[in-house]
N, C-alpha and C positions, 0 to 999 in steps of 0.2 A: 562490088563490094559496099556495102552500106557504110553511112559516116558515123563513126564513132564520139560521141560527145562528152568530154568529163566536166562534170560538177565538183564544187567543195560545198563539206556541209558547213552553214555557217556555224554551227554550233561544235563544240571538240566531240566527237562519236566515241571517243576511247573514254572520255568521261562521263556520258551518257550511258553506256555500258556497263560501267563500273555502279552507277546509280540505279540501272533496273536488275542487275544482278544481285546488289549487296543489299539493296533498300526497298524497290518495290514487290518483288517475286523472291520469295524463299523456296517457291516448289517449281522446279525447270519444266514438269511437264504441262504447266498453262501457256507454253508457247503456243499449242497446237489448239487450246482453247481459244486464245487471241486470236490467231488467224481463221477458226470456222466462224469466230463472230462477225470478223470483217467479209469474210464470204458471205455469211446470212444476211448480212447489212446490203451488201451490193446486191444481192438477190431482191432483197425488200425494196432495192431504188427501181428496179428494173421493171418490177411488178407493179408498183404505183404508178411510173409512169405509162405502163399499159393501158393503163384503166382510162386514159384520157388519149393515148396516141398509141394505137395495137399494131401499128409500123412497126414501133419499135423492137418486138419481137420475133420478127423476120429473119432474123439472122440466128433464131433460136430459139423454139418454145418451150423445150424443157429446162426448166428449172432445177439445179442440181450442184452437190458439191461431192467431189470425189479425192480419194486420198489413193497416194499410191507410194509403197515402198521400192526400192531398189536396193537389195542388199550389195549385189555387185559391184554396182558404184558406189556406193554408202549415200546414196539420195531419198529424200523424201520429196514428192510431189503435193501438191494440195491445189485442185483446178476447181473453177466456181463459171457458172452460165450467167454471171452477172449483169453489173451495168459496164463494168470496166474501166478503163483509166485515158484520158487522151494523154496525149505528150507532156501537156500543161499540170494535170493533174501529179503525174509521176513528179514531177520537177517541186512542184508544192506541196504535195501529199506525203511523199518520200523522201523530202532533199532534207531536211534539219528540223532538230526539235524545236524551233524557235519558227518557223513556219509550218509545222505539222497541225492536221486538223484538229488533232485533242488539245493542243495548246489554246489554240481558237475556239476550241468548243467549250472549254472550260472557263476561257473568261467569258464567254457569251450565258455559260452557265450562271455565273457569278451575280452575273449585269442580270439577269434574268430574260434573256433576249434568243436562247438557245432554242434550236427544233432539237427536237429530241432523236428524227431519222439521223442527226449526224452523230449519234455518238460512239458508233462504231466506226467511224472514220478512220483510216490508216495512220497511224500514231506511235505512242509509245508501245500500244500493243503489237505493231507489227515490228519493231524492234526487239520486241522479244524472241522474235525467230534466232536471234544471235546467242540466246543459251544453249543453246545445242549445235548451231551451228556456226563454220568457219566463214562462209560463204552464201550468199544469197541472190538468186536471180528471179526476177520478176518479167513475166510476158504479160502482155494485157492488151485489147483491142476493145475500144468501145465504139459505137455505132457512128461515131462523128470523127472519128481518126481513124490513122492507118495502127499496125500492128507494130508494138514498140517492145525491146527488150531492156531492162534494167539491171543493173549487176553493182553490186558492191561488196569488200573484203571488211568493211567496218574501219578503213584505215584513213579515214578524212576524206573521202572521195567517193563519188559512183559514177556510174556511166550509162547512157541512154543512146540507143542506136534505133535505126529502123528496121525490123524485123521481116526479113523476107523469108530466109532460108529455112526458119524453124517451123512445128505443125504449127496450120493455122488456127486459130481459135474459134474463128465465126464472131463471137464475143464471149466477153468474162476476162478473166484472170489465172495464171497458172504461178504459184509459188512453187521455186524449187529449191529446197534447201541441201547442202554440202554437209555433211554433217561430223560432227568432231568422232576423234577417234574414242574418247570416254563417253559417248552419248549415242553409241551404237544401238543400243537397248529401243530406240523408237521406230526404228525399223521392224521390229518384231511384231507381228500380226497381233499376238494375243495383248501385247502392251497397246498397241495402240486403239484395240476395240476397247480396252478398260479406261481409257482416257476418255473416248469418244461417249462409252454410257457415263462415265461419271461426270462430265460436265457438259454435256452439249446433245443428251439422248432425244430432249424435247425439243431441238430446232425444227421448225415447222417443214426446211426442205429435206430431203432425202440426201443421208450421208452414204454415202457407198465406200466401201475399200477393196481394195483390187488383192483376191486372196487366191492362195493355190490350195488345191485340194488332191486327193489321193481315190482313187475308186479301183476297187479289185472286179475285173472283167472276165468273164470266159471266152478263150479264143481258140480255133483250129490249131493241132500240134502238127504242122507239116511233116516234122523229121520223122514224127509215129508213125505216118501214112505211108511214108518211105520204107519204113522198115518193115511195116505189114506186108507191102507188095512183094519183097524179096523172101520172102518166107517159103520154104521147100513144100514143093507141090502136095507132099503126104498130109500138109495142115490145111489143105484148102478146104475138104469140106468141113471139118469143124469150125473154119473160119467164116463160111457161109452161115451154117445153123447158127454161130453167135453174132449174126450181123448187127443186131440192134446195138448188143449191148457194147461190142466195139465202138460203135460211133459214140457210144457215150464218152467212153475212155479215151478218145482221140482232144478231146480238149482237157485246156488247163490253164489256171488262173494267172493274171497277170497284173500288178498294178500302172496303173494310169494316171499321170499327171495334168490336171487342167488347173485354168486359170479362169476367174469369174468375178465381177462386181459384185459383193455382198454388200447390201442395205442395213445399216447399223443402230438406226433409230426407227425402230418398226413402232416403238411405244409411244403413239402421240400425246400431245399433252391436253389432257384430257378439260382442263380447268378452263382452256381457253373457249371451249363450247359454253351455251347458254345452260344452267343449271336443268332449267325445265324439258330439256332435250334428253337430259341423262340418265340411264336406266339402274336401277341399285344395283343390276348385275357389272357394267362398266363399271361403278365405284368401285365394287369387291377388287374385282379384275385389276383396274388403278392400284388401288390399294395395296393386293400382295404382292405387286410386279414393285411398288416403291418401297415397302418397309420388309419383305420375306418373310412375312406370317402366312402361316397356313390355315389360319382362319380370318372369317368375314371380318370388318370393323364394328364396332358397337354404335358408333354413331356419326355422321358425316357434317360439315356445314362448309358450303360453296357460296362466296359471295365476291362481289365486287366493288370498290370503292374508286368512285368518281368525284371529281372537284378539282380543289388546287393541286391535290395528290392523287394517283392513280395507282391501284396496283389490284391484283387479284389473289385470292387465297382460297386451299381446297385443305380441309383441317377434316382429320380423323381421329376418333377416340377408340384404341384397341380393345378387346374383349376381357384382358388381361395384363396386369402389371409386370415389367420386366424385374427379375430377380434383382438386378442391381439399381434398381431407380435410383436410389438414395448413396449412390455411391462415390464420395468425392472425385474420384478420379475421372468419373464417367462424364461423359460430353455434356454440354450443359442443354441441348434440347435436341429435338429430333424433326426441326423444322427445317426444309431445305428451301436456302433463298436464291431465285434466280432474280435476275435483268432481262426482261425480255426474251426467254424461254432460255438464258444461259446461265446454267448453273454457276452462283459466286461461291455458296460456304454453308454447309450443313453443322456449322458449330460456333454460330454467331451470339454471343452471350445476350446484345443488346434485342434482341428480337423477341424473347419471350421469357419471362421469369420464371425462374427455377421451379417454382411450384406448380408450374403447366408443363414440364420436362417431359411428360408421360404422353402428350399431344403430340400426332406426326402428320407431317402433311407438305404443303409447298408454298411457299408466295413468290410471285411473280411482278417484280412493280416493273413498271414505267419509267421510274422518273430518276431511280438512282443510278450514278455515273458508272459505265460500263468498264473502266480502264484502270487506272491506277489506283481509283478507290476502292477496287475490289478488296485488297488485303489490308484495308483501314478503315473499313465499314463502320468502328465502333463508334467515330468520330462524327457520324454522317446525322444531322437532324430528323432526316426523313425517317429515319429506324425509330426513332423514338415513336412518330406518329403512327406508325404501321404497328407498334409493340402496343399502343391505347386501343388500336382497333382490334388486333389478334385477342388481347384479354374480354374484351367486350363482346365479340363474336363466340368465345368459349363458354363464357357464363351463360348466352344464349342458347348455346347447345346443352350445356348442361341442363337449363331449363328446361329446353325439349324433352331430353332422357328423364326428366321427371315427372313427365305426363304419364309415360308409362311405367307401373311400379315396380313390374318385374327385371324391366330392362335396368332401372338405376338401382334397384336393390344391388343386381349383379356391378353396376359401374358405382356403385360407394362401398362395395366390400373389397374392390380393386383400389382405388382411387381416393377413399374419403380423408386419409393422410395428406393426401396433396392439398385437399381443399381446407383442411383445419391449418395446414403451413400456410395457407394462401392468406387466412383470416390472421394470422400472428405477422405476415410481412407485408399484404398488401393493403395498406387504411385506406384507399381510394375507394375500392370494393367491397371493403371489410361487411358494408350491411348487407349487400347483393349476395356476398357467399354463404353469410347468416342463414340465408331464406333455404341454401341446399345442403346445412349439416341436418344428420339424424341421429338422433341419441336413444337409447331405452330410457323408461320412466318407470316409474312406482305404480302406472296403470296402463302401461303399453302391452304388458306380457313379452310373448317374444319378437314383436313388432318392435322397429324404431321408429320413431316419430320425428317429423320436422317441430322446432322450435313455433312457428306458426300454430300449431294445434296446440303445443302445451297452452300457450297466450290464450285461446278461447275456450279452455277448459279449468282456466285460474276462477277459484273461489269470489266474491264481489268483493271481501273484505284484502284478498290479497294483494299485495303489493311488489311483489317479487319474484323473481325467477329463482327457485331453488335447487341447487345442483349437489353432488357428492362424486368426489373423483376417487378411484381405488385401484386394486390390482384386476380384478373381475367382476362379473356381473354378479354372482354369489355372496362375494366377502361384502360389497355393499349393501348387498339386498338385506341381508344380515347385521348391520353395522347398528349400532346403538344408537346413532346419530338419527337414524332415519324414524325410529320409532313413535315420537310424537306428531311428525309430521302427517304420517300415514295413519296414525289415529284418528286426526284432527281432518282427515279427507285430503291435506295438501299433495299435490302432485311433487316428486322428487326426481329429476333427470339423474341417470346414472351415468358419470362419465369415465369409461374403463380402459380407455385407449391413453399410452403414456403423453401421447402429444396432444391429449384435452387440457393438461396442466397448463402447456404453452401459449395453447389457444384461447382460454378463458383468461389469460392474464391481458389480453389485448381486448378481446371481446365483452367490454364492461357492459355493456346492455343492450337488450334487444327490442324493439317497437316501445322503446319508452321505459323499458321496465329493465330495473338491475338488475343482474345475474349475482346471487348469493351463493357462497359456500357455506352449506350447513356445518360442517367442520371447524367453523372458524368460530371464535368468540363475538359478542355483542349480538346475535343472532336474536331478532324481532320476530315474533310469530303472531299471527291475529288471535288477538282474545278479548272476552267481555271484560264489564268492569269487575264482575264475580271474580272471574280468574285472576283479574290482575290484583284485586284485592288478598285471594288465597294465598298468590307470589310471594304479594309484601309479608303475609301472616310467616310463612314457612320462612323468607330469607330473617326474616329476626327471629324466629325458633331457633334456628340450625347454627346462629352467629357462634357461638361456642364449640360445635363440634367441628368447623371450618376451622377456628382459629387453632384448636387441637391438632386435626390435621396437617395444615400448613406450618406449624412449629415442629411437626415428627418427620415431614419431608423437607424441609428446610429450603435451598435453593434449589432442588428439582424441580419445582414448580412456583412460577411467578405469582399465583394467588389460587384461591380457594373457594370457589362460590357455589350456590345453591342454582340448579340445572331448571332450565323451561323446556328443555326438549328430551329429556329420558322419561321413559315410563316403565320398561320391563329391565333394564340395565341400573345395577347398584349405582357407578359413576362411569365418566369417561373421559378422554383429555383433548384441549381443544387447543389451536394455535392462534398465532396473532393473527388480527384481518389482515396485515400487510406481508406478512413471513410466508414461510415454506408451508404447506400441509403436510401431514404425514405421507401423503403417495408422494409428495415432490422432493419430500426428504429420502424416500427409498429409491427412488430414479436416481437423484442426483448421486446417491452412494453407488450405483451401478455403473457410473461414468466410468471407464478405464484410467482415462485421463483427464479427471475432475482437477478443478483446482479447489484445493482443500478450504484453502482461507475465506471463500465466499460462503461456507457454511456457517464463519462463526457469527454474519450477522445477517443471514438469510434464515437460521433456523432459529427461530424466536423462541421465548418462554413459553412453555406450558400452561395452562390453567386446566385444575383440576375442578372438574363441575361435578356434584353430586345429587342423586336422587332420591329427595325428601320423603316419596311417598315407598321407597323399597325397605322391606323386612330387614335387610342387612344394615342400612343407614338408620334407619329408625332403631335397634337392637344396640349397635357403636354407640348412639346417643345415649341412651338409657346408662351404658358402661360407663361413658366419661362423666356423665350428670353424678352416678353414683363413686366413681374415684378417677379423677382424671390420670392419676400415676398408674394405673392398671397396667401392668407390664402386656400381658394378652393385648390389648386394645391395640398398643401401638405396633405390635407386630402384623397385626392383622389389616393396620394401615397402610405398611410396606407390600402386602400381600395384593391388598386392592389396588394399590397403584402399579404394581407388575401387570395384573390381569387387564387393567384400564389401557395399559400402552400396549398390551396385545390387542385386544378388542377394538381400539381405536386407530390402530394401522401403524402403528411406530414397530421398532424392533428393539429387542433387549441388548444393552450393552453387555451384560453378564448373565447368561442362562444360567449358567453353574449356582450362580446366588438362588437365582430364582427357583432352582430346581431344590436347591436345601432345604428353601422355607416350605414349596409342597412336603416336600418329604418329613418335615417335624409335624404340619399338620395332621398328615397321615398316620405317624407316629399317635400322634395325641387322641386321634379321633378311633384310631382301633386300642388303644388303652395298654400301647406295648410298656413292657414294664421294661427299666434300664438295663437291669441283667440278661434280658432277654435282646438287646437289641445288636449285640455282636460287638460291642465296642466299648469297652467299660470309662475308658478315659471320656468319650463322648456321651456319657448316658444323659436320658433325656428327664427331667421332671416332671412330676405330675401335671406341673403347669409348664407352659413355655418358658423358657428364658427370656430375661428382660431383656429389650430392645438395645439398653443402654449399653450392655456387655456386649451384645452385638456391634453395637454402632462403632462402638471404641476401634474397632478393628477397620481399617481403610478398605482392607479386602473384600469386606461384608457390603459396604455401600456398592450400590448402584453408581459407575460412572456416571458422568454427564452425558447424557444424548447428544447432545452439540457436537 
């Protein structure tokens, strides 16, 4: 009988177990990921040795990992044909946390002296087996030593004995877990397949599971044959005539149970291959397997980063955006993080920014620690380097797509909002993202153009890039603000996406040209000396009208000035240079959970601009010069204010008051007699009632739009 040696754990094993269960691992299924990773590393080591010494594979050339569940005995076996361990390895690697390969590796890693091949050595990852098992046995055979059996129930000690009676491995390691009563789900085939597919499907060695299958087979029915032979003689002739038919009926279907090894990781890690050797069909096949998408990808970027940091990435842009792309509860990204082909996480917020959450793919790092840090990746500095490279390559991918007009149109329709979100959020890449933006303009027709095209079409005197924001292309196209610019041949960008308002808050300029909103005050347009002189003359000429209009409207407007941007409209309302535009006010009011206190200081006072060449304004000026107290003039001023609110994109705070004024104008225009109005008490005079009478009533005033 083999001698059994007992060893004590140098570290308190119960404390270690508590540390692992409560701190390191929040999900117990990762025990299988850890053990498979260890097996994969053991296979890597024997394969590496075989490169210089082929004799090491004489004990077994087949490199694989096998998983076998025994429900009857409540055990789970994991077998590999890796390098195995000597007796000394068992004591050193599976002995204590103080002497484990993990702690040694982490110390070397911090000192910069670690060999990356040591990353999966037995250590804390191995102890995760006690998440689901009461007792663990490790049978191992190294080419340089005998076969040994290691046992421990996590009670502060472990035993090692020379194994002569058990199954002889030849070379490798077999870990047997004696499962806890409440963890028997990990003996189910379906559960094991799910875990392997999730965490280890790209391990380069075949992972096989011992599965049981039921098949239906047709067998001859002996009992039926005997019954046929005992039939009466008078049926013999009939039996002969229908002999062929009866032979068919003498078979029956029975269920036959068979067991076999089923390979679980058939999908190979395509990213480990040379990109020049991979066909577009292979990329599409891998993309569909990775994402469960029924369509092919729109674009793909496959690259390696080498140097102080090494990782490989394979990124895909889908053809359509998910319906829940900007849902807050949705996971932050679609990038699966692997360490040496072992799945780590698919929800690492530090890996890629939120504005790139539509990009799908894998990142496989050679430098990230594989054990404890799996669930504390956010603190790792290596992730910041990976993140920077991923953003850079994504922008390169988008630029590649932009070379094909049709492909980029599809991309921009689906993910244009993400690019604008990136402009708002990512200051470091703002200029690069600005090149990818597309907008409608007054000269582009139904096509969206890049800012680069706008700049090349700018006139010699033009210094700024002009834009207008609004609810729709049709609305901004017919806006009074674009009249003068279009007439002068200046191109105006139409920003009709709500996120454009936020985007332009951060994108102040492009290619040295300032972005200017034409709906805000202090708009400077290119003009000749003659035009400037004419404008100065009109400003002086309209001083009295501006004063009367300001007096009439009171605090509804901050000031009334002569406009340099109107040609067809009589007047328009512009906002302060640094406050919200009319479109931004509309967006903010639509927010169900908005903070209304912000509107008190962001909704700037309006400036009413008058068109000095418009017939209505001219006639209004004549009436004021004739009689400043003309009651009709004052009511017309309020009507102009209301219409300019609507035309400039604002909303009316009191629509019924506006409707009342319109009705009065209709009555006047139709010459309806007071008695025919149907309401004697509210009879309309031949002239409109004086504004002072109406304005005296608070209900007749427009509420403050702010």
